[in-house]
C-alpha positions, -999 to 999 in steps of 0.1 A, spaced: -43 127 -93 -9 140 -81 3 135 -46 -3 172 -38 -39 170 -51 -45 138 -31 -30 154 0 -52 184 -4 -83 163 -10 -77 142 22 -71 174 42 -104 188 28 -122 156 38 -108 158 73 -121 193 76 -155 182 64 -156 154 90 -151 181 117 -179 202 101 -202 172 104 -196 172 141 -204 209 142 -237 202 123 -246 175 148 -241 202 175 -262 226 155 -290 200 153 -289 195 190 -289 232 197 -318 237 172 -338 210 191 -331 227 224 -341 261 209 -374 246 199 -378 235 235 -372 271 247 -396 285 221 -423 260 231 -418 270 268 -421 306 259 -454 301 241 -469 279 268 -458 299 298 -454 333 282 -422 336 302 -399 363 287 -368 345 300 -375 316 276 -381 341 248 -347 357 254 -329 324 258 -345 312 226 -334 343 207 -298 340 221 -297 304 210 -309 313 175 -282 340 172 -256 316 184 -268 289 159 -267 312 129 -234 328 139 -218 293 140 -235 285 107 -221 316 91 -186 305 100 -192 271 84 -208 287 53 -178 311 50 -154 281 52 -173 265 23 -174 297 3 -136 301 8 -131 265 -3 -153 270 -34 -135 302 -43 -102 284 -39 -114 257 -63 -125 284 -88 -91 300 -87 -75 266 -94 -93 261 -127 -69 258 -156 -76 269 -192 -73 233 -203 -98 219 -178 -130 206 -193 -159 230 -198 -180 207 -176 -155 211 -147 -153 249 -153 -191 252 -153 -197 230 -123 -170 247 -102 -185 281 -110 -220 268 -101 -206 254 -68 -191 288 -60 -224 306 -67 -243 281 -46 -218 285 -17 -221 323 -21 -259 322 -19 -258 299 11 -235 323 29 -258 352 20 -288 332 34 -269 326 66 -263 364 71 -300 370 63 -312 344 89 -288 359 115 -302 394 107 -337 381 112 -328 363 145 -313 396 158 -341 419 147 -371 397 154 -375 405 191 -412 396 190 -405 361 175 -429 368 146 -409 347 120 -402 310 123 -365 303 117 -351 269 112 -317 255 106 -315 251 68 
């Protein structure tokens, strides 16, 4: 591994460490959103319902940013593939990109549901 590759890998790991902190925040926010949802169902208070919906929209908006970061990173790895790289590396890098793309798409779909589901008819969870 060259010095540039090592430096890039260490930078990537530092970014991923920050993303883990974001995920911890998302988990706490998801736990709180469950609390709001529970309060809405128990007390039928529309304020809890709106707070719950706003929290879900915030959660999935943040997740989309994270998912887009990973998509960009996967695309960057895909562009770095060289003709003499192993077929295994080429295949796995492509599969990683497709997986990142699908996760990003799912984030947009969950956000769409969170925005449109004003009656809270669909259970959404941080995935």
